VOPAGU-2260 file (C-alpha; in pm, 1 decimal, decimal comma):
REM VOPAGU-2260
SITE   aa  ch    i         X         Y         Z
SITE  MET   A    0    -510,3    -580,5   -2500,3
SITE  GLU   A    1    -432,9    -216,7   -2418,8
SITE  LYS   A    2    -157,2    -148,1   -2170,1
SITE  SER   A    3    -374,0      73,1   -1955,5
SITE  GLN   A    4    -624,9    -199,0   -1884,1
SITE  ILE   A    5    -406,6    -421,3   -1666,1
SITE  PHE   A    6     -46,5    -292,1   -1680,4
SITE  ARG   A    7     -40,0      -7,0   -1432,2
SITE  GLN   A    8     220,5     227,2   -1292,4
SITE  TYR   A    9     358,8     -13,9   -1033,0
SITE  ASP   A   10     180,7    -344,7   -1070,9
SITE  ILE   A   11     -49,0    -554,2   -1290,8
SITE  ARG   A   12    -420,4    -581,2   -1208,8
SITE  GLY   A   13    -740,4    -678,8   -1385,1
SITE  ARG   A   14   -1053,5    -887,5   -1366,9
SITE  ALA   A   15    -963,0   -1254,9   -1339,8
SITE  GLY   A   16   -1086,5   -1451,9   -1639,2
SITE  ALA   A   17   -1155,0   -1137,0   -1841,7
SITE  GLU   A   18    -875,4    -878,1   -1875,6
SITE  LEU   A   19    -647,1   -1120,3   -1690,4
SITE  ASN   A   20    -729,5   -1453,7   -1851,5
SITE  ASP   A   21    -526,0   -1774,7   -1859,0
SITE  ALA   A   22    -346,4   -1684,3   -2179,5
SITE  MET   A   23    -245,2   -1342,6   -2046,5
SITE  VAL   A   24    -120,9   -1490,3   -1716,8
SITE  ALA   A   25      90,9   -1739,9   -1912,8
SITE  ASP   A   26     225,3   -1463,4   -2138,3
SITE  ILE   A   27     312,4   -1242,6   -1840,2
SITE  ALA   A   28     494,6   -1527,5   -1665,1
SITE  GLY   A   29     681,8   -1616,2   -1983,6
SITE  ALA   A   30     774,2   -1254,2   -2049,7
SITE  PHE   A   31     891,1   -1202,9   -1692,9
SITE  ALA   A   32    1104,9   -1516,1   -1713,5
SITE  LYS   A   33    1286,8   -1374,1   -2015,4
SITE  TYR   A   34    1315,8   -1028,8   -1859,6
SITE  ALA   A   35    1447,0   -1164,7   -1528,6
SITE  TYR   A   36    1696,1   -1390,5   -1705,4
SITE  SER   A   37    1822,6   -1091,6   -1904,6
SITE  HIS   A   38    1895,8    -933,1   -1566,1
SITE  ASN   A   39    2102,5   -1235,4   -1458,3
SITE  GLN   A   40    1828,2   -1398,5   -1250,3
SITE  ASN   A   41    1759,2   -1770,4   -1288,5
SITE  THR   A   42    1536,1   -1829,3    -982,7
SITE  VAL   A   43    1193,1   -1670,9    -930,2
SITE  LEU   A   44    1010,1   -1638,2    -600,0
SITE  VAL   A   45     632,6   -1696,2    -625,6
SITE  GLY   A   46     369,1   -1617,6    -362,4
SITE  ARG   A   47      -6,5   -1568,7    -375,0
SITE  ASP   A   48    -293,2   -1418,2    -176,3
SITE  ASN   A   49    -616,9   -1595,1     -83,1
SITE  ARG   A   50    -832,9   -1495,2    -382,5
SITE  PHE   A   51   -1039,7   -1759,8    -559,0
SITE  SER   A   52    -829,8   -1732,7    -874,6
SITE  SER   A   53    -489,1   -1725,8    -702,6
SITE  PRO   A   54    -420,8   -2104,6    -682,0
SITE  HIS   A   55    -498,7   -2146,0   -1053,5
SITE  PHE   A   56    -290,3   -1842,0   -1146,7
SITE  ARG   A   57     -10,2   -1983,2    -933,6
SITE  ASP   A   58     -17,2   -2307,3   -1131,0
SITE  LEU   A   59      -8,4   -2122,0   -1463,6
SITE  THR   A   60     268,1   -1892,2   -1347,0
SITE  VAL   A   61     488,1   -2167,5   -1206,3
SITE  GLU   A   62     444,2   -2389,2   -1512,3
SITE  ASN   A   63     543,1   -2112,6   -1753,2
SITE  LEU   A   64     843,9   -2013,9   -1544,6
SITE  LEU   A   65     959,7   -2375,5   -1530,6
SITE  GLN   A   66     905,1   -2419,7   -1905,7
SITE  SER   A   67    1128,0   -2116,1   -1955,1
SITE  GLY   A   68    1407,5   -2296,6   -1772,0
SITE  LEU   A   69    1396,1   -2084,8   -1457,0
SITE  ASN   A   70    1388,7   -2233,4   -1109,6
SITE  VAL   A   71    1092,1   -2146,3    -887,2
SITE  VAL   A   72    1069,0   -2110,8    -509,4
SITE  ASP   A   73     698,8   -2127,5    -419,4
SITE  ILE   A   74     611,6   -1995,4     -72,5
SITE  GLY   A   75     237,5   -2058,7    -101,6
SITE  GLU   A   76     -39,2   -1837,0      33,3
SITE  VAL   A   77     118,0   -1539,9     211,0
SITE  ILE   A   78      72,8   -1169,9     266,5
SITE  THR   A   79     284,7    -951,3      40,8
SITE  PRO   A   80     522,1    -852,8     326,1
SITE  VAL   A   81     606,1   -1221,7     376,0
SITE  PHE   A   82     685,3   -1237,5       3,6
SITE  TYR   A   83     919,3    -938,3      45,6
SITE  PHE   A   84    1074,2   -1096,9     354,8
SITE  ALA   A   85    1129,5   -1423,1     167,4
SITE  ALA   A   86    1319,0   -1236,0    -102,9
SITE  VAL   A   87    1555,5   -1091,9     158,2
SITE  HIS   A   88    1578,6   -1409,5     367,7
SITE  LEU   A   89    1637,6   -1640,1      70,1
SITE  ARG   A   90    1850,8   -1384,1    -117,8
SITE  LEU   A   91    1633,1   -1383,2    -426,4
SITE  GLU   A   92    1600,7   -1081,4    -656,0
SITE  ALA   A   93    1321,3   -1189,1    -891,0
SITE  GLY   A   94     964,7   -1267,6    -796,4
SITE  LEU   A   95     595,1   -1258,4    -877,1
SITE  MET   A   96     341,3   -1199,5    -601,2
SITE  ILE   A   97      -4,7   -1298,1    -723,6
SITE  THR   A   98    -242,8   -1045,7    -569,0
SITE  ALA   A   99    -480,8    -762,4    -644,7
SITE  SER   A  100    -426,8    -610,5    -300,2
SITE  HIS   A  101    -745,2    -422,2    -203,6
SITE  ASN   A  102    -916,7    -450,8    -543,4
SITE  PRO   A  103   -1257,6    -624,7    -572,4
SITE  ALA   A  104   -1279,8    -999,6    -513,0
SITE  SER   A  105   -1317,4   -1062,2    -886,8
SITE  ASP   A  106    -976,5    -908,0    -962,9
SITE  ASN   A  107    -625,2   -1044,8    -948,1
SITE  GLY   A  108    -280,1    -942,4   -1060,5
SITE  PHE   A  109      93,4    -935,1    -993,4
SITE  LYS   A  110     339,1    -732,9    -791,5
SITE  VAL   A  111     670,8    -776,3    -970,3
SITE  LEU   A  112    1003,9    -798,8    -788,9
SITE  LEU   A  113    1333,8    -746,7    -968,2
SITE  GLY   A  114    1648,7    -639,7    -792,0
SITE  LYS   A  115    1597,8    -500,0    -444,2
SITE  SER   A  116    1233,4    -395,5    -481,0
SITE  THR   A  117     917,7    -404,4    -690,5
SITE  ILE   A  118     947,2    -255,4   -1037,5
SITE  TYR   A  119     733,4      23,5   -1182,9
SITE  GLY   A  120     685,7     254,9   -1478,7
SITE  LYS   A  121     901,8     176,0   -1780,0
SITE  GLN   A  122     996,2    -170,3   -1654,5
SITE  ILE   A  123     628,1    -264,4   -1627,8
SITE  GLU   A  124     578,9    -128,0   -1981,2
SITE  ILE   A  125     865,2    -344,2   -2110,7
SITE  ILE   A  126     711,6    -659,3   -1961,5
SITE  ALA   A  127     372,6    -555,8   -2101,6
SITE  GLU   A  128     514,1    -527,2   -2451,5
SITE  MET   A  129     700,0    -856,6   -2418,3
SITE  ALA   A  130     381,7   -1028,6   -2298,8
SITE  ARG   A  131     180,7    -891,2   -2591,7
SITE  ASN   A  132     446,8   -1017,3   -2830,8
SITE  LYS   A  133     453,1   -1354,1   -2650,9
SITE  GLU   A  134     828,5   -1334,6   -2601,3
SITE  ARG   A  135     976,3   -1643,7   -2435,2
SITE  LEU   A  136    1306,4   -1797,9   -2341,5
SITE  GLN   A  137    1406,0   -2098,9   -2545,8
SITE  ALA   A  138    1509,2   -2322,0   -2255,9
SITE  ARG   A  139    1736,2   -2620,4   -2295,0
SITE  GLN   A  140    1593,0   -2785,0   -1986,7
SITE  ARG   A  141    1302,9   -2740,7   -1748,6
SITE  GLY   A  142    1356,9   -2547,8   -1426,8
SITE  ARG   A  143    1330,0   -2693,4   -1076,2
SITE  LEU   A  144    1044,6   -2626,0    -833,4
SITE  THR   A  145    1103,5   -2587,9    -459,3
SITE  GLU   A  146     814,9   -2537,3    -217,6
SITE  THR   A  147     891,3   -2386,7     121,9
SITE  ASP   A  148     697,4   -2249,4     419,2
SITE  ILE   A  149     862,5   -1920,9     510,3
SITE  LYS   A  150     594,0   -1805,7     756,8
SITE  PRO   A  151     761,5   -1950,1    1071,8
SITE  ASP   A  152    1078,1   -1753,8     991,9
SITE  TYR   A  153     872,0   -1437,7     937,9
SITE  ILE   A  154     688,6   -1483,3    1269,3
SITE  SER   A  155    1021,6   -1536,5    1443,5
SITE  LEU   A  156    1152,4   -1216,1    1284,4
SITE  MET   A  157     851,4   -1019,8    1409,6
SITE  LYS   A  158     909,1   -1148,3    1764,2
SITE  ASP   A  159    1273,7   -1042,9    1745,9
SITE  LYS   A  160    1208,9    -701,1    1590,9
SITE  ILE   A  161     925,7    -585,0    1817,3
SITE  GLN   A  162     930,7    -593,0    2197,1
SITE  LEU   A  163     646,7    -409,2    2365,2
SITE  GLY   A  164     664,6    -221,0    2693,5
SITE  ARG   A  165     497,7    -307,3    3022,1
SITE  LYS   A  166     152,8    -179,1    2930,9
SITE  LYS   A  167     -60,6    -469,2    2806,3
SITE  LEU   A  168    -271,8    -361,2    2509,2
SITE  LYS   A  169    -614,7    -480,5    2404,6
SITE  VAL   A  170    -635,9    -472,8    2023,8
SITE  VAL   A  171    -916,4    -550,5    1780,4
SITE  VAL   A  172    -772,5    -702,1    1461,7
SITE  ASP   A  173    -980,5    -686,8    1141,3
SITE  CYS   A  174    -835,5    -877,3     845,3
SITE  GLY   A  175   -1143,1    -836,1     624,9
SITE  ASN   A  176   -1134,9   -1212,4     547,1
SITE  GLY   A  177    -815,2   -1147,6     351,0
SITE  THR   A  178    -477,2   -1316,5     357,7
SITE  ALA   A  179    -350,6   -1146,9     677,1
SITE  GLY   A  180    -582,7   -1353,6     896,7
SITE  ALA   A  181    -339,9   -1645,8     884,9
SITE  THR   A  182     -52,8   -1450,7    1044,7
SITE  ALA   A  183    -142,8   -1109,0    1189,3
SITE  PRO   A  184    -354,0   -1216,3    1491,4
SITE  GLN   A  185     -97,1   -1479,9    1591,5
SITE  ILE   A  186     186,7   -1228,0    1577,0
SITE  LEU   A  187       0,6    -973,2    1790,3
SITE  LYS   A  188     -60,5   -1244,9    2047,5
SITE  GLU   A  189     309,8   -1333,2    2038,8
SITE  TRP   A  190     381,5    -967,6    2118,6
SITE  GLY   A  191     169,4   -1002,6    2431,3
SITE  CYS   A  192    -145,2    -821,8    2317,5
SITE  GLU   A  193    -496,3    -925,9    2410,1
SITE  VAL   A  194    -643,3    -980,2    2063,2
SITE  ILE   A  195   -1008,3    -963,4    1961,9
SITE  GLU   A  196   -1033,2   -1113,9    1613,2
SITE  LEU   A  197   -1274,8    -969,9    1358,5
SITE  TYR   A  198   -1317,5   -1135,5    1016,9
SITE  CYS   A  199    -981,1   -1312,7    1044,5
SITE  ASP   A  200   -1099,1   -1633,9     877,1
SITE  SER   A  201   -1007,2   -1663,8     510,4
SITE  ASP   A  202   -1295,8   -1603,7     271,0
SITE  PRO   A  203   -1204,5   -1464,0     -73,0
SITE  ALA   A  204   -1565,9   -1357,8    -128,6
SITE  PHE   A  205   -1498,1   -1086,7     134,0
SITE  PRO   A  206   -1854,0   -1125,4     268,3
SITE  ASN   A  207   -1835,3    -877,8     557,0
SITE  HIS   A  208   -1665,7    -580,2     399,3
SITE  HIS   A  209   -1410,2    -499,4     132,3
SITE  PRO   A  210   -1051,8    -548,5     265,4
SITE  ASP   A  211    -948,9    -184,9     230,2
SITE  PRO   A  212    -906,5     -39,9     582,8
SITE  VAL   A  213    -853,0     321,9     485,4
SITE  LYS   A  214   -1211,6     365,0     370,2
SITE  ALA   A  215   -1446,2     450,7     655,6
SITE  GLU   A  216   -1729,4     234,8     522,2
SITE  ASN   A  217   -1504,7     -71,8     550,3
SITE  CYS   A  218   -1413,9       5,6     911,4
SITE  ARG   A  219   -1758,2      50,0    1068,9
SITE  ASP   A  220   -1752,0    -289,7    1239,5
SITE  LEU   A  221   -1393,4    -235,0    1355,1
SITE  MET   A  222   -1485,7     105,9    1496,8
SITE  GLN   A  223   -1780,1     -38,8    1684,9
SITE  ALA   A  224   -1581,7    -337,3    1812,6
SITE  VAL   A  225   -1310,9    -107,7    1951,1
SITE  ILE   A  226   -1574,9      88,6    2142,6
SITE  ASN   A  227   -1766,1    -221,1    2259,3
SITE  HIS   A  228   -1453,0    -396,3    2387,5
SITE  GLN   A  229   -1300,4     -75,5    2528,7
SITE  ALA   A  230    -989,9    -161,5    2330,3
SITE  ASP   A  231    -671,0      41,9    2321,9
SITE  LEU   A  232    -658,3      22,2    1943,7
SITE  GLY   A  233    -814,0    -125,9    1633,3
SITE  VAL   A  234    -597,6    -235,1    1342,3
SITE  GLY   A  235    -721,4    -331,8     998,0
SITE  PHE   A  236    -525,0    -497,9     719,7
SITE  ASP   A  237    -592,4    -485,0     348,2
SITE  GLY   A  238    -629,9    -793,5     129,8
SITE  ASP   A  239    -258,5    -869,6     100,6
SITE  GLY   A  240    -137,9    -725,0     430,1
SITE  ASP   A  241      80,3    -435,8     319,1
SITE  ARG   A  242    -155,6    -149,7     416,9
SITE  LEU   A  243    -257,0     -61,0     770,4
SITE  GLY   A  244    -572,1     107,0     898,1
SITE  VAL   A  245    -594,0     227,9    1259,0
SITE  VAL   A  246    -889,3     305,8    1486,1
SITE  ALA   A  247    -851,0     501,5    1811,6
SITE  PRO   A  248   -1025,5     400,4    2138,2
SITE  ASP   A  249   -1312,1     642,0    2066,5
SITE  GLY   A  250   -1379,1     471,8    1731,0
SITE  ARG   A  251   -1215,2     742,4    1522,1
SITE  LEU   A  252   -1006,2     653,8    1217,5
SITE  ILE   A  253    -646,1     768,3    1231,4
SITE  TRP   A  254    -518,7     839,4     880,6
SITE  GLY   A  255    -174,8     736,2     759,3
SITE  ASP   A  256     -31,3    1088,4     765,1
SITE  MET   A  257    -117,3    1122,1    1134,7
SITE  LEU   A  258      41,8     785,6    1208,4
SITE  MET   A  259     356,6     917,6    1045,1
SITE  VAL   A  260     358,6    1207,9    1290,0
SITE  LEU   A  261     399,3     952,4    1570,1
SITE  PHE   A  262     656,3     747,8    1381,3
SITE  TRP   A  263     867,9    1051,3    1290,3
SITE  ARG   A  264     863,0    1165,9    1654,1
SITE  GLU   A  265    1029,2     836,4    1742,6
SITE  ILE   A  266    1267,8     822,9    1443,5
SITE  LEU   A  267    1387,4    1178,6    1372,2
SITE  PRO   A  268    1563,4    1236,9    1708,0
SITE  LYS   A  269    1784,7     939,1    1617,4
SITE  TYR   A  270    1846,8    1071,1    1262,5
SITE  PRO   A  271    1888,2    1450,4    1283,4
SITE  ARG   A  272    1824,0    1638,7     958,5
SITE  ALA   A  273    1706,2    1318,8     789,3
SITE  LYS   A  274    1541,1    1342,8     448,1
SITE  CYS   A  275    1168,8    1289,0     491,9
SITE  ILE   A  276     965,3    1189,4     185,5
SITE  VAL   A  277     604,3    1310,7     208,6
SITE  GLU   A  278     360,0    1194,4     -57,4
SITE  VAL   A  279     127,5    1453,0    -209,9
SITE  LYS   A  280    -193,9    1337,6     -38,8
SITE  CYS   A  281     -57,1    1399,6     310,6
SITE  SER   A  282    -161,2    1674,1     548,7
SITE  GLN   A  283      25,7    1994,9     617,8
SITE  THR   A  284      23,6    1867,3     976,8
SITE  LEU   A  285     284,0    1608,2     881,1
SITE  ILE   A  286     498,9    1865,7     701,1
SITE  ASP   A  287     482,6    2106,2     997,4
SITE  GLU   A  288     571,7    1828,9    1241,9
SITE  ILE   A  289     870,4    1708,2    1037,1
SITE  GLU   A  290    1004,9    2062,3    1006,5
SITE  LYS   A  291     955,6    2116,3    1380,9
SITE  LEU   A  292    1158,5    1799,2    1445,9
SITE  GLY   A  293    1436,0    1920,0    1213,7
SITE  GLY   A  294    1371,2    1690,2     918,5
SITE  GLN   A  295    1411,3    1785,2     552,9
SITE  VAL   A  296    1077,2    1752,8     370,7
SITE  ILE   A  297    1075,2    1611,0      17,7
SITE  LEU   A  298     725,8    1627,4    -133,3
SITE  TYR   A  299     688,6    1332,5    -369,2
SITE  LYS   A  300     460,1    1111,4    -574,4
SITE  THR   A  301     214,5     855,0    -442,3
SITE  GLY   A  302     291,4     485,9    -502,2
SITE  HIS   A  303     460,8     214,0    -300,2
SITE  SER   A  304     720,0     125,5    -566,2
SITE  LEU   A  305     793,2     492,1    -640,3
SITE  ILE   A  306     846,4     578,9    -274,9
SITE  LYS   A  307    1067,5     275,7    -209,7
SITE  ALA   A  308    1283,8     375,3    -506,6
SITE  LYS   A  309    1302,6     735,0    -381,0
SITE  MET   A  310    1400,7     611,1     -36,3
SITE  ARG   A  311    1690,9     415,8    -182,2
SITE  GLU   A  312    1794,8     717,7    -390,5
SITE  THR   A  313    1791,8     958,4     -95,0
SITE  GLY   A  314    1892,8     722,4     185,4
SITE  ALA   A  315    1566,8     794,2     369,5
SITE  VAL   A  316    1513,3     590,6     686,9
SITE  PHE   A  317    1131,6     603,7     684,2
SITE  SER   A  318     837,4     711,2     474,1
SITE  GLY   A  319     473,8     622,6     423,5
SITE  GLU   A  320     150,4     695,7     245,4
SITE  MET   A  321    -183,5     822,1     363,6
SITE  SER   A  322    -324,7     496,1     224,8
SITE  GLY   A  323    -150,1     299,7     499,2
SITE  HIS   A  324     169,8     177,9     331,7
SITE  MET   A  325     454,8     233,3     581,0
SITE  PHE   A  326     821,7     189,2     491,4
SITE  PHE   A  327    1064,0     148,4     781,0
SITE  ALA   A  328    1433,0     136,9     690,7
SITE  ASP   A  329    1569,3     238,5    1030,2
SITE  GLU   A  330    1522,4     -95,6    1207,2
SITE  TYR   A  331    1371,2    -292,2     917,6
SITE  TYR   A  332    1416,6    -359,1     546,2
SITE  GLY   A  333    1238,9     -57,1     394,5
SITE  TYR   A  334     947,0    -238,9     232,9
SITE  ASP   A  335     579,3    -191,5     319,5
SITE  ASP   A  336     471,8    -433,2     592,1
SITE  ALA   A  337     146,4    -354,0     772,1
SITE  VAL   A  338     206,6    -613,2    1044,1
SITE  TYR   A  339     545,5    -465,7    1128,9
SITE  ALA   A  340     399,2    -112,3    1110,3
SITE  ALA   A  341     129,7    -218,0    1358,1
SITE  GLY   A  342     406,4    -346,8    1583,7
SITE  ARG   A  343     592,1     -15,7    1571,0
SITE  LEU   A  344     272,1     167,2    1667,7
SITE  LEU   A  345     194,4     -77,6    1947,3
SITE  ARG   A  346     549,9     -38,2    2078,7
SITE  ILE   A  347     495,6     336,6    2108,5
SITE  LEU   A  348     160,0     292,6    2283,0
SITE  SER   A  349     289,1      23,7    2519,8
SITE  ARG   A  350     550,3     261,3    2660,6
SITE  THR   A  351     317,1     544,1    2760,1
SITE  ASP   A  352       4,6     590,7    2968,8
SITE  SER   A  353    -145,9     809,7    2693,7
SITE  ASP   A  354    -372,9     674,2    2422,1
SITE  ILE   A  355    -319,6     754,8    2055,7
SITE  ASN   A  356    -556,7    1052,5    2064,2
SITE  LEU   A  357    -365,6    1213,1    2349,4
SITE  LEU   A  358     -34,4    1152,3    2176,3
SITE  LEU   A  359    -162,2    1340,6    1870,7
SITE  ALA   A  360    -343,0    1615,7    2060,8
SITE  ASP   A  361     -54,5    1862,3    2026,8
SITE  ALA   A  362      -0,6    1809,8    1652,6
SITE  PRO   A  363     -71,4    2116,1    1431,6
SITE  LYS   A  364    -444,2    2120,4    1356,3
SITE  TYR   A  365    -582,7    2129,2    1003,4
SITE  TYR   A  366    -918,4    2020,6     865,8
SITE  ALA   A  367    -933,7    1779,4     576,5
SITE  THR   A  368   -1163,9    1564,7     370,8
SITE  PRO   A  369   -1096,7    1192,3     355,9
SITE  GLU   A  370    -949,3    1053,2      36,3
SITE  LEU   A  371   -1234,7    1089,1    -215,1
SITE  ARG   A  372   -1259,1     878,1    -530,1
SITE  ILE   A  373   -1436,2     976,4    -850,8
SITE  LYS   A  374   -1512,1     695,4   -1094,1
SITE  THR   A  375   -1410,1     761,9   -1454,3
SITE  THR   A  376   -1216,3     572,9   -1723,7
SITE  GLU   A  377    -847,1     497,4   -1767,1
SITE  GLN   A  378    -824,2     749,4   -2050,1
SITE  GLU   A  379   -1044,4    1022,5   -1903,2
SITE  LYS   A  380    -872,2    1032,2   -1564,0
SITE  PHE   A  381    -549,6    1168,9   -1716,7
SITE  LYS   A  382    -740,7    1415,4   -1933,2
SITE  ALA   A  383    -928,0    1542,5   -1628,0
SITE  VAL   A  384    -604,5    1605,8   -1436,6
SITE  GLU   A  385    -468,7    1809,3   -1729,8
SITE  GLN   A  386    -790,6    2010,8   -1739,4
SITE  VAL   A  387    -766,4    2082,3   -1366,6
SITE  ARG   A  388    -404,7    2194,0   -1404,0
SITE  GLY   A  389    -489,1    2419,7   -1694,6
SITE  TYR   A  390    -784,1    2579,6   -1516,2
SITE  PHE   A  391    -625,2    2647,0   -1177,1
SITE  LYS   A  392    -268,5    2737,6   -1280,9
SITE  GLU   A  393    -392,6    3083,1   -1383,4
SITE  ARG   A  394    -522,9    3139,0   -1030,4
SITE  TYR   A  395    -294,8    2959,0    -783,9
SITE  GLU   A  396      42,9    2795,1    -744,1
SITE  ILE   A  397      32,4    2424,9    -832,9
SITE  ILE   A  398     259,1    2137,6    -733,1
SITE  ASP   A  399     227,8    1906,5   -1032,6
SITE  MET   A  400     469,0    1618,2    -974,7
SITE  ASP   A  401     173,2    1382,7    -925,2
SITE  GLY   A  402    -155,1    1524,5   -1044,5
SITE  ALA   A  403    -230,2    1877,7    -925,7
SITE  ARG   A  404    -190,1    1988,9    -564,1
SITE  ILE   A  405    -341,4    2336,9    -583,3
SITE  LEU   A  406    -219,8    2577,7    -313,6
SITE  PHE   A  407    -528,8    2775,6    -217,6
SITE  PRO   A  408    -507,8    3050,7      47,6
SITE  GLY   A  409    -501,8    2867,7     381,5
SITE  GLY   A  410    -487,6    2517,4     240,9
SITE  TRP   A  411    -475,6    2295,7     -66,6
SITE  GLY   A  412    -678,6    2072,1    -293,2
SITE  LEU   A  413    -544,2    1767,2    -476,2
SITE  VAL   A  414    -665,0    1595,1    -792,6
SITE  ARG   A  415    -459,6    1302,2    -922,4
SITE  ALA   A  416    -512,8     996,8   -1138,8
SITE  SER   A  417    -520,3     670,8    -943,6
SITE  ASN   A  418    -240,1     430,3   -1027,8
SITE  THR   A  419    -454,0     127,2    -944,4
SITE  GLY   A  420    -792,6     188,2   -1106,1
SITE  PRO   A  421   -1007,8     400,6   -1340,1
SITE  GLU   A  422   -1069,3     683,6   -1096,4
SITE  LEU   A  423    -952,5    1020,9    -973,1
SITE  ILE   A  424    -825,5    1073,7    -619,1
SITE  VAL   A  425    -934,1    1401,6    -457,6
SITE  ARG   A  426    -849,8    1547,6    -117,9
SITE  CYS   A  427    -881,3    1896,2      30,4
SITE  GLU   A  428    -742,1    2056,6     345,0
SITE  GLY   A  429    -773,0    2394,4     514,8
SITE  ASN   A  430    -647,4    2566,5     827,8
SITE  THR   A  431   -1005,8    2626,5     946,4
SITE  PRO   A  432   -1335,8    2448,6     878,1
SITE  GLU   A  433   -1449,2    2752,1     678,8
SITE  THR   A  434   -1133,8    2749,6     466,6
SITE  LEU   A  435   -1178,6    2379,5     397,4
SITE  GLU   A  436   -1537,5    2439,2     293,5
SITE  ASN   A  437   -1434,5    2718,1      56,0
SITE  ILE   A  438   -1154,2    2513,1    -101,2
SITE  THR   A  439   -1376,4    2209,0    -142,8
SITE  ARG   A  440   -1655,4    2415,8    -294,6
SITE  GLU   A  441   -1425,3    2585,7    -545,4
SITE  LEU   A  442   -1249,9    2266,7    -650,9
SITE  PHE   A  443   -1566,4    2062,8    -685,9
SITE  ALA   A  444   -1743,6    2340,5    -871,6
SITE  TYR   A  445   -1491,9    2292,1   -1151,9
SITE  LEU   A  446   -1500,9    1912,3   -1129,0
SITE  ASN   A  447   -1876,7    1936,1   -1159,1
SITE  GLU   A  448   -1833,9    2140,7   -1478,2
SITE  LEU   A  449   -1632,1    1845,5   -1612,6
SITE  GLY   A  450   -1918,5    1612,4   -1522,5
SITE  LEU   A  451   -1714,5    1433,6   -1255,9
SITE  ALA   A  452   -1812,9    1549,3    -908,6
SITE  ALA   A  453   -2150,6    1373,9    -903,8
SITE  ALA   A  454   -1973,3    1037,8    -917,8
SITE  VAL   A  455   -1803,1    1080,7    -577,9
């Protein structure tokens, strides 16, 4: 079992029953038990999403943790933000969330909590090596299992944290038949919204569309429903509820970097000169807006665990990703919670007569492609990034902290290796439509030479 197949930069993912079979799940749980215990943790929090394989993987995980002598607190089927909340609420610093997030229905995996946040990089590699070597604790006695329903406490928290203004909002909620359907619509109703539910029943086959709301093809029904119902907003949640997609009243997708423009406008006046982490896929619009508001821009890597760690290092009060992860540490706990992020957006909209398009109308205007994905292999994606760096560094300045963000005249083009799958992530932006076209043409001409562009 090669590390790159399932052990990724900030989580563990693979095809259930194949790369991630019963033996590997048991070995991962056993290895994590030993690793957590070596970090002075003797109780492990366990949650799971609604995938077909998740109940079985839960049983395997819990049994191997208990055999290792660790206690287990099982919170059942929850979105990942509820798992994070449970860790804070129950004061636990070790946990395994069984989920493959927005991956295909056949996949599953783990998000791994140790300390104050999910682990990544070298820590994932250590657990990978321990799992391959079948390292285990030699327990003197079996651990204890506690099962608890934390969702009512989470719902109560959401009601306390978010109070909307006078304007009553009509919102279409699309959960893509994922795990968020059990909590998100109820919470929006508790906030006083008129909620139109779309695919909020649990169905791990994901029959209507893939639960990844930052891809336009997965939001077509949400876009149409917003228009048909003359809604104020559409919100979509990914499979485990930590990524938010947003649709404006005219059916247009609002990307994560534009949402951050609105959030920073609310936050930065309260935190003058705050450090503002901007991940490399985000628009120059966001950078311009932060600088206008007096914030200090820190361009940084993509990845929820990486950004959370950087926030703790810098004391940042907010950050986010274009992919819809939002991290509020000003009035919240700093982890990515799409339900809470939706609440923060709804709070802004409920206190103004303007819709989201009008609120963003004065933001600096650039023209960008969506996030494009090129299928390749785990090995070839890193090689391709190196080739892109080598080719373009002779021509332009490159920001290379995470892939290659090539600074073309009037804009930029990004090529980076995905941390969650065998693919490249590509995005281009220009200050005019013509500039964008030129940048895209030049970048993809080289990708085509590598035999990659045709796979977009």
